[in-house]
BAFI-784871 format. One line per 5 residues: number of its first residue (from 1); for each residue x, y, z of C-alpha. Coordinates in Angstrom, 3 decimals. Each point is the difference from the previous one (the first is absolute). Layout:
NUM) X,Y,Z | ...
***
This chain:
1) 52.326,-115.644,-126.901 | 3.249,-0.200,-2.163 | -0.297,2.601,-2.635 | 1.737,-0.395,-3.240 | 1.238,-3.545,0.542
6) 0.820,-1.529,-3.353 | 0.036,-3.720,-1.185 | 3.835,0.466,-0.261 | 0.087,1.146,3.559 | -1.944,-3.081,1.138
11) 2.143,-2.315,-2.086 | 3.130,1.463,1.552 | -1.296,-0.267,3.557 | -1.276,-3.517,-0.532 | 3.349,-0.918,-1.390
16) 1.750,1.511,2.966 | -2.219,-2.038,2.332 | 0.675,-3.245,-1.722 | 3.704,0.725,0.109 | -0.210,0.771,3.747
21) -2.068,-3.046,0.837 | 2.262,-2.273,-2.068 | 3.168,1.341,1.703 | -1.728,-0.515,3.404 | -0.046,-3.710,-0.845
26) 3.398,0.049,-1.188 | -1.106,-1.175,-3.598 | 1.782,0.854,-3.283 | -2.186,0.863,-2.871 | 0.914,-3.336,-1.479
31) -1.124,-1.721,3.173 | -3.269,1.811,0.210 | -0.614,-0.641,-3.667 | 0.567,-3.777,0.467 | -2.351,-0.116,3.076
36) -2.759,1.809,-2.181 | 0.755,-1.731,-3.309 | 0.961,3.320,-1.517 | 3.262,1.018,-1.620 | 2.652,2.188,1.628
41) -0.641,2.509,-2.662 | -3.665,0.202,0.875 | 0.905,0.735,3.717 | 2.621,2.513,-1.130 | -2.552,1.824,-2.238
46) -2.528,0.023,2.851 | 2.429,1.409,2.403 | 0.882,2.598,-2.652 | -3.535,1.175,-0.443 | -0.057,-1.244,-3.572
51) -3.249,-1.561,-1.300 | -1.147,-3.201,1.669 | -3.170,-1.821,-0.409 | -2.705,0.048,2.681 | 0.415,-3.708,0.484
56) 3.740,0.595,0.711 | -0.785,2.565,2.507 | -2.592,-2.047,1.622 | 2.259,-3.095,0.141 | 2.627,2.125,1.721
61) -2.489,1.674,2.389 | -1.302,-3.561,0.972 | 3.539,-1.243,0.696 | 0.685,2.968,2.254 | -3.464,-0.281,1.646
66) -1.321,3.453,-1.045 | -2.481,-1.181,-2.340 | -2.704,-0.214,2.687 | 0.583,3.563,0.948 | -0.341,1.099,-3.542
71) -3.292,-1.928,-0.460 | -1.237,1.385,3.194 | 0.607,3.635,-1.171 | -1.896,-0.752,-3.187 | -2.943,-1.383,2.158
76) 0.070,3.004,2.209 | -0.150,2.371,-3.011 | -2.870,-1.937,-1.540 | -1.831,-0.068,3.301 | 0.580,3.715,0.832
81) -0.918,1.223,-3.445 | -3.264,0.213,-1.653 | 0.284,-0.538,-3.641 | -3.125,0.519,-2.362 | -0.684,-2.327,-2.611
86) 2.390,0.098,-2.963 | -2.887,-0.767,-2.462
***
């Protein structure tokens, strides 16, 4: 569907989304970090597309209420795909 999408592309898009959602709520990076028990630097790095842990990404997704949508996409992919045994 999206040929040649790189991990870097996804990190940058996710960072842009986080920044957009944060600004829609009129939050600074510091304020968002405080709400999520994360540092301002962690939020800054996430928004810049720098390495973030999956836990950090999931915490932010949950806060902005997009985690359910992500989970639903995973469920749909599993349901619609037939994977043979890996063993």
